[in-house]
C-alpha positions in Angstrom: 144.6 104.7 86.5 144.4 106.4 83.1 143.2 104.6 80.0 144.8 105.2 76.6 142.6 102.7 74.8 139.0 101.7 75.2 138.6 99.9 78.5 137.4 96.3 78.7 134.6 95.9 81.3 132.8 92.7 82.3 129.0 93.0 82.9 126.8 90.6 84.8 123.6 90.5 86.7 122.0 88.3 89.4 118.6 89.6 90.6 116.7 88.0 93.5 115.3 89.1 96.8 115.6 86.1 99.2 112.9 85.5 101.8 114.3 83.5 104.7 111.0 82.4 106.2 108.9 81.1 103.4 109.0 77.3 102.9 109.5 77.8 99.2 112.9 77.5 97.7 114.3 79.2 94.6 115.8 76.9 91.9 117.5 77.6 88.6 114.0 77.1 87.0 112.8 80.3 88.6 115.5 82.3 86.8 115.5 83.6 83.2 119.2 83.3 82.3 120.9 85.0 79.3 124.5 84.9 78.4 127.0 86.3 75.8 125.7 88.5 73.0 122.1 87.7 73.9 122.7 89.4 77.3 124.0 92.6 75.6 121.1 92.7 73.2 118.6 92.2 76.0 120.3 94.9 78.2 120.0 97.5 75.4 116.2 97.2 75.7 116.0 96.8 79.5 115.4 99.3 82.3 117.1 97.1 84.8 120.3 98.4 86.2 122.4 96.4 83.8 120.4 98.1 81.0 121.3 101.6 82.1 124.9 100.5 82.5 125.3 98.7 79.2 123.6 101.6 77.2 125.9 104.1 78.8 129.1 102.1 78.5 128.3 101.1 74.9 127.8 104.8 74.1 131.2 105.5 75.6 132.9 103.0 73.3 133.7 100.5 76.0 134.6 96.9 75.1 131.9 95.0 76.9 132.5 91.4 78.0 129.1 89.7 78.9 129.0 87.0 81.5 125.5 86.1 82.6 122.2 87.8 83.6 120.1 85.6 85.9 116.8 87.3 86.8 114.1 85.8 89.1 111.1 87.1 91.0 111.7 87.4 94.7 111.1 84.2 96.6 112.6 81.7 99.1 116.3 81.1 99.7 118.2 79.8 96.7 118.8 76.0 96.9 122.1 74.9 98.1 124.8 75.2 95.5 123.1 77.7 93.3 124.8 80.8 94.7 128.2 79.1 94.2 127.2 78.2 90.6 126.5 81.8 89.7 129.7 83.0 91.4 131.8 80.4 89.7 130.4 81.2 86.2 131.0 85.0 86.6 134.5 84.4 88.0 135.4 82.1 85.1 134.5 84.8 82.6 136.5 87.3 84.6 139.6 85.1 84.6 139.4 84.4 80.9 140.7 87.7 79.7 142.4 90.9 81.0 139.8 93.3 82.4 139.9 97.0 83.3 136.7 96.9 85.4 133.6 94.9 86.3 130.0 96.1 86.5 127.5 94.0 88.5 123.7 94.5 88.7 122.8 92.8 92.0 119.9 93.1 94.4 121.7 93.3 97.7 119.4 90.8 99.5 120.4 87.5 97.7 120.9 84.5 100.0 120.9 80.8 99.7 120.4 77.8 102.0 124.2 77.7 102.2 125.2 81.3 101.8 123.8 84.4 103.5 126.0 87.1 101.8 125.9 86.4 98.1 126.9 89.9 96.9 129.8 90.1 99.3 131.0 86.6 98.4 130.8 87.3 94.7 132.7 90.6 94.9 135.3 89.1 97.3 135.9 86.3 94.8 136.2 88.7 91.9 138.6 90.9 93.9 140.8 88.0 94.4 140.9 87.2 90.7 141.6 90.8 89.6 144.8 92.8 89.5 145.1 95.4 92.2 143.2 98.6 91.6 140.7 97.3 89.1 137.3 98.8 90.0 134.2 96.7 90.8 131.0 98.8 90.4 127.8 97.4 91.8 124.2 98.7 91.3 121.9 97.7 94.1 118.2 97.7 95.0 117.4 100.2 97.8 116.1 97.2 99.9 119.5 95.5 99.9 121.2 94.5 103.1 124.8 95.9 102.9 127.4 94.0 104.9 131.0 95.3 105.7 132.6 92.6 103.4 130.7 94.0 100.4 131.9 97.6 101.2 135.4 96.3 101.5 135.4 94.3 98.2 133.5 96.7 96.0 134.8 100.0 94.7 131.5 101.6 93.9 128.1 100.9 95.4 125.1 102.8 94.1 121.4 101.9 94.8 118.2 103.0 93.2 116.6 106.0 94.9 112.9 105.6 94.2 110.3 103.3 95.6 108.4 102.2 93.5 111.6 101.4 91.7 111.4 103.3 88.4 115.0 104.3 88.4 117.1 101.0 88.3 118.5 102.1 84.9 119.7 105.4 86.5 121.4 103.5 89.3 123.2 101.3 86.8 124.2 104.2 84.6 125.5 106.2 87.6 127.6 103.2 88.9 129.0 102.7 85.4 129.7 106.4 85.1 131.7 106.6 88.3 133.7 103.5 87.3 134.5 105.0 83.9 135.6 108.3 85.5 138.0 106.3 87.6 139.4 104.5 84.6 139.9 107.8 82.8 142.0 109.3 85.6 139.3 110.9 87.7 139.7 111.6 91.4 139.5 108.4 93.4 136.3 107.6 95.2 136.1 107.2 99.0 133.2 105.0 100.1 131.7 105.1 103.6 128.8 103.0 105.0 126.9 104.2 108.0 124.4 101.7 109.5 121.3 102.6 111.6 120.1 99.5 113.6 116.4 100.3 113.0 113.8 98.9 110.7 110.9 100.9 109.3 107.5 99.3 108.9 105.5 101.6 106.7 105.1 103.8 104.6 108.0 102.6 102.4 107.4 104.7 99.3 109.7 107.6 98.5 106.7 109.5 97.0 105.2 110.1 100.4 106.4 111.2 103.9 108.6 110.6 105.6 110.9 109.1 103.0 110.2 111.9 100.5 111.5 114.4 103.1 114.6 112.2 103.8 115.4 112.0 100.1 114.9 115.7 99.7 117.8 116.2 102.1 119.8 113.5 100.3 119.5 115.5 97.1 120.5 118.7 98.9 123.7 117.0 100.2 124.5 115.2 97.0 126.5 117.9 95.3 130.1 118.9 94.6 132.5 116.3 95.8 129.7 114.0 97.0 129.3 111.8 94.0 126.5 109.7 95.3 124.4 109.1 98.4 122.4 105.8 98.5 120.0 105.1 101.3 119.2 101.4 101.6 116.1 100.6 103.7 117.1 97.0 104.1 114.9 93.9 103.6 113.1 92.8 106.8 112.6 89.2 105.7 116.3 88.3 105.0 118.8 86.5 107.2 121.8 88.8 106.8 123.3 91.1 109.4 123.7 93.9 109.9 120.1 94.9 109.3 118.4 98.2 109.5 119.2 101.2 107.4 122.5 101.7 105.5 123.6 105.0 104.1 126.4 104.8 101.5 128.3 107.9 100.6 130.9 108.2 97.9 133.1 111.3 98.0 136.0 112.4 95.7 137.4 114.6 98.5 138.2 112.2 101.4 136.9 109.3 103.5 136.5 111.8 106.3 134.2 113.9 104.1 132.2 110.8 103.1 131.8 109.8 106.7 130.7 113.2 107.8 128.1 113.4 105.1 126.8 109.9 106.0 126.5 110.8 109.7 124.6 114.0 108.8 122.3 111.9 106.6 121.8 109.4 109.4 120.8 112.2 111.8 118.2 113.3 109.3 116.8 109.8 109.2 116.7 109.5 112.9 114.7 112.8 113.2 111.9 111.3 111.1 111.7 107.8 112.7 108.5 108.6 114.6 106.7 109.3 111.3 106.9 105.7 110.1 103.4 104.4 111.1 101.6 101.4 109.6 98.2 102.8 108.7 97.2 100.4 106.0 93.4 99.9 105.7 91.8 96.5 106.4 90.0 94.8 103.5 86.7 96.1 104.9 88.0 99.6 105.1 89.4 99.4 101.6 86.1 98.1 100.2 84.4 101.3 101.4 85.7 102.8 98.2 84.1 100.2 96.0 81.0 102.3 95.1 82.8 105.7 94.7 86.3 105.2 93.4 87.0 104.6 89.7 87.0 100.9 88.8 88.7 98.6 88.9 89.9 98.9 92.5 93.4 97.5 92.4 94.3 96.1 95.8 98.0 95.5 96.8 97.9 92.3 99.0 100.5 93.5 101.4 101.0 90.3 103.4 101.4 88.1 100.3 103.7 90.3 98.1 105.5 88.2 95.6 107.7 91.2 95.0 108.9 90.9 98.6 109.4 87.1 98.5 106.0 85.7 99.5 104.6 82.6 97.6 101.6 84.5 96.2 99.2 81.7 97.2 97.2 83.4 100.0 93.4 83.3 99.7 92.8 85.7 102.6 92.1 88.9 100.6 90.0 87.1 98.0 87.9 85.5 100.7 87.4 88.8 102.5 86.2 90.5 99.3 83.9 87.7 98.2 82.4 87.6 101.7 81.9 91.3 102.1 81.0 92.2 98.5 79.8 89.1 96.6 78.4 91.3 93.9 81.9 92.5 92.8 83.8 90.8 89.9 87.1 89.9 91.3 90.4 88.9 89.6 92.8 87.1 91.9 96.3 85.7 91.1 97.1 82.5 93.0 100.3 80.5 92.9 99.0 76.9 92.6 100.9 74.4 90.4 98.4 71.6 91.3 95.5 73.7 90.1 97.3 74.5 86.9 98.0 70.9 86.2 94.4 70.0 86.8 93.3 72.8 84.4 95.8 71.5 81.7 94.3 68.0 82.0 90.8 69.4 81.5 91.7 71.9 78.7 90.0 75.2 77.9 86.2 74.9 78.3 86.6 72.0 80.8 85.0 72.3 84.3 85.6 70.7 87.7 85.9 71.4 91.4 89.2 73.0 92.2 91.0 73.5 95.5 92.8 76.8 95.1 95.7 78.3 97.0 96.9 78.0 100.6 99.6 75.6 99.5 102.2 77.4 101.7 100.3 80.3 103.3 97.8 79.3 105.9 96.2 82.6 107.0 93.0 81.4 105.3 91.9 78.0 103.9 92.0 77.1 100.3 89.1 78.2 98.0 86.9 75.3 97.0 85.2 76.3 93.8 83.5 74.8 90.8 85.5 76.4 88.0 85.6 76.5 84.3 88.9 76.7 82.5 88.9 79.8 80.3 92.5 79.6 78.9 96.0 78.2 79.3 99.4 79.8 78.7 103.1 79.1 79.1 103.6 81.9 81.6 106.3 83.7 79.6 106.0 87.4 79.1 108.2 90.5 79.0 107.7 93.2 81.6 106.3 96.5 80.3 107.4 98.4 83.4 108.4 101.0 84.3 109.7 98.5 86.9 112.2 96.2 85.1 110.8 97.2 81.7 112.2 94.9 79.0 113.0 92.0 81.2 111.6 88.6 80.3 110.0 86.5 83.0 108.7 83.0 83.2 106.3 81.8 85.9 105.6 78.4 84.5 102.3 77.2 83.0 99.3 79.3 83.8 95.5 78.8 83.8 92.6 81.2 83.9 89.7 79.8 85.9 86.2 81.3 86.5 83.8 80.5 89.3 80.9 83.0 89.3 82.2 86.5 90.0 85.7 85.1 90.8 88.3 84.8 88.2 91.6 83.2 89.2 94.9 83.6 87.4 96.6 80.4 88.6 100.4 80.2 88.1 102.9 77.4 88.6 105.4 79.7 90.2 105.1 83.0 92.1 104.3 85.6 89.4 105.1 89.2 88.8 101.4 90.4 88.7 102.3 94.0 89.3 102.8 94.4 85.5 100.0 94.8 82.9 101.9 92.2 80.8 100.9 89.4 83.2 97.3 90.0 82.3 97.8 90.6 78.6 99.7 87.3 78.3 96.7 85.5 79.7 94.0 87.3 77.6 92.7 89.2 80.6 91.2 92.7 80.3 91.5 94.6 83.6 88.5 96.7 82.7 86.3 93.6 83.0 86.7 93.5 86.8 85.6 95.5 89.8 88.5 94.5 92.0 91.9 93.2 91.0 94.2 91.7 93.6 98.0 92.1 92.9 100.8 90.5 94.9 102.7 93.7 95.3 102.9 96.6 97.6 104.3 99.5 95.6 105.5 98.6 92.1 102.1 97.8 90.7 101.2 101.5 90.9 103.8 102.3 88.2 102.1 99.9 85.7 98.5 99.7 86.8 97.5 103.1 88.2 96.4 104.3 84.8 93.9 101.4 84.7 92.2 101.8 88.1 92.4 103.0 91.7 95.4 101.5 93.6 95.1 100.8 97.3 97.5 98.8 99.6 95.6 96.6 101.9 96.7 95.2 105.3 96.7 91.4 105.2 98.4 88.6 107.1 101.1 86.6 105.5 104.8 86.1 104.9 105.4 89.8 104.0 103.2 91.5 106.6 105.1 94.3 108.2 103.2 94.3 111.5 
């Protein structure tokens, strides 16, 4: 296909990582949804994949047709009907005018109570609506779960390469680039998916071994006619099959070439499997650094990671710290809509006995504390990144509570506390604390490492990797 005029490309995004085992469910209220021109304006300022794609395509003079962008923190399965609602809305925009291509920013692990394969269903629906040969380019999170139907329906699949994810925008731009090359008469792409039926526990960051060594080999192979190699480490808390690792290779030479490269990459991965060892410190071990490391200590609560779909209500780590080191000033985010409602009724300056946390997570009992309400907020802020920089988020009403050396950021919905914006929006200064708990296992380091010493801590919970 060769374009003689500016191509018309639909752009849309649905972002969520769907945990199948948490009792929480994700509703439309958990999403920040933008449409039309507002979507394009937001995307131009965003470091999400759709931001990288829109900036690139706009710079190339493409006629952009915005559908919707629905962005939510990870959480429980989407309530019945919500997946179909998103698919129907995007498909309706796709049917409304002739298109030359579609760009989608999707996570790869979106599922609902009534749908296990959202991304594949969406692309299959769009493929049925489009004329033959029109490309569908999809940017994915590297923790997506790729199924064969998605590979069949999509033309281009590109994931981010880094964990922590500071390169969503690059994945979006690359997927858009490859699509535009096709539209301008470039060589057709041949996409091969190679699955490895293994799950890796830890470490999960590409900045350390063994993933850094695996990605070094990826970069070596990603040259010439190999347009992209994406390694997806799956999502262990989803409900979709096949699971394990997936290696996606796009080649301009042939499907045979793509397959051979994927098999070579899979062999590299297998050679490093024994190096994945869960060696996270316990709370007691992590606290040994309390008197020597720069403060604040910033502890990633690995078993209660909101950024992996947990509710964010566990009190386990806070209890451990308060028991072992009661002299330390601790800031703990806790998802607890009842506590927020109680704080709102009291108002700033009010005081009462609060029952905090353990609404869904039961590894430790709720905290029973006499608390003063320091402040209230509406829970709306824009992420400063680098992870998802420029994306607005809403976690419902919030309250800051204090009980002695413990300060609690209580939120109505699971909150993205890996970003400094969460604290600024609630008038919290991270330098005022000795220990800050964050409900994240990697991405918090991108935003918070310059403010303190980051340590992932082994804790029980919905996102414990065993």
